[in-house]
N, C-alpha and C positions, 0 to 999 in steps of 0.2 A: 654558237647555238648549243654546243654541248655544255658550255658553262651555265647557260640559262636553264637548261633541262636539269643539270645537277643541282643548281641553286633551288629550283622549284621542288625537286625531290627532297632536298635537305629541309626546306621550310615545312613541307607536308609531313615529313617524319617527326620533326620537333613538335608540330601542332598535334599530331596523333599521340605522341608520348605524353604530352601535357594533358590532353583530354583523358587518356587512360588513367593517368595518375590521379586526376581530380575525381573521376568516377570510382576508382578503387578506394580512395580516401573516404569518400562518402559512404561506401558500403562498409568499410572498416568501422566508421563511427556508428552505423546502424547495429553492427554486431556487438558493440560494446555499449549497450544502452545503460543509462544510469539506473541505479536500483531504487530510485525514488520517483514518486508521482508528482506531477506539477498541477494536476487538475482534480477537483473533487468529482467522483463518478456521479453523473446525473441520476436523480430519482432515488438516491439511497434511503431517504426517509420513508419510502414506501416498501422497503424490503421487509422480509419476515424476520422475526426474532429467533435467534439461535439460542441465546442464553443471557443471563445477567451475572454480574460479578461485583464484588466490593473489594477495593484495594485499601488497606490500612496504611499506616506509616506516613511518610511524607506526601504521598499522593492523596490519601483519604478521599477517594471518590467512589461513586457507583457508576456502573457501566451497563450499557445495552450493547450486545453483540448482534449484528444483523448480517444477513446474507442475501445476495441476489439469487435469482431463481436457480442458476447453475450451482451455486454453493449449497443452497438448501437441498436440492436434489441429491447432491453428493453426500451431504450430512445424513439425510434420511436413509439412503441406500448403503451407507458405510463405504463409499467409494474413496479409495486412496490409491495413488495420489489424487488430489482434487484435479478435475479437468481444467484445461485452459478456459479462461473466461470467468472462472469463479472469482467473486470478490467478497471479501469479508470486511465489514465496517465495525468500528468500535466508537460509540459515542459516550463520553464521560461527563459527569456533573459532580460538583463538590458534594460531599456527603454531609448534610447539615441536620441538626436536631430540629424538630418541629415543635415549638413551644405551644402552638395552637392545638395540635393533636395531643401533646403531653398533658395539657389541662384536662382534656376529656378522660384520659386514662388515669390521671392522678399521680403519675410518676413519669420520669424520663424514659421513653422507650421507642419513640417514633422518630424516624429519620426520613428525609425527603431529598429530592434532587435540588441542589442549589444552582449557583451560577456555573457556566461552562468554563472550565479552566483552559489555559493556553494549549494544553495537550489534548483537548477535548475530542478531536475528531481524527481517527486514524483508519487507514485502509491497507489491506493486503490484496494484491491483484495477481492472479495466476496467469502466467504466460511463460511456458517452459522454455521457449526459444529466446525470447527477449531478455528474460531474467535468469538464464541458465546458471550464471555464476552464484546466484543466491537461492538455490533450490527451486527455481522456477517462480519465485515470488518477488514482486515489486512492492515497496513500502511507501506510505505517505502519511504525513501528519499536517493538519490544517487548523487554523484558528476558527473561531465561531463565524467569521465572515468568509470562510472558504479560501483563505490565503495560506500558502505553505509557510510554516513558521519555524523551521529548523534549518540550520546550515547543512549543506550536502554532506559534510564530514560526519555529522551525527548519524546519518542513515547507515553508515558503514557498521554501526553497532547493532542494528536491527537483526540482521541475519545471524551473527554469532549468538545473540540472546535466544534465538529460536532453535538453535542446534540441539538442546536437550530433548526437544519433541520431534526430532527427525523422523521417528517411526510413525508419527501422525502427520506427516507431510509438513512439518514445521508450524503446525497450528496448535495453539494452546487450548482454545475453547472447544469443549465437547458439546455436542448437541443435547439440548434439554427439551425433549418433546412435550 
């Protein structure tokens, strides 16, 4: 009888340790969240305009920077760091000359949005706990169909690139009211 009781106690102990380790492992994985986003935030096309930008060189694009309501409120009030839940979107298009418009002006001066490049849709999502290792920001880049289009290793370059603007909570774009 003592052997059966000891065997039952041993089995229960092993099962308890296994269950604890599984739960602890799951929590550890939650604490080390990846720095990249896998889904496009819904409704981003209805967000407000923060600013526009033109990148020359290899990128040669024009960009609209948008913010969700939380980000816009923080921009308008000058709140730094941005509060959790703030999301900043960047939509890019190739920067192309408009022959149609240039005919009206009589010279080359008009540029318009062309096709969406593969780097056309990027997001920064503020979650100070989930993305603590990257200044509280998670990063994402998607193609025009909303599919992530960069390998995970590339996202490790996002945060170091944003380091020079640490004093602005790692956000390059200033609000243009």
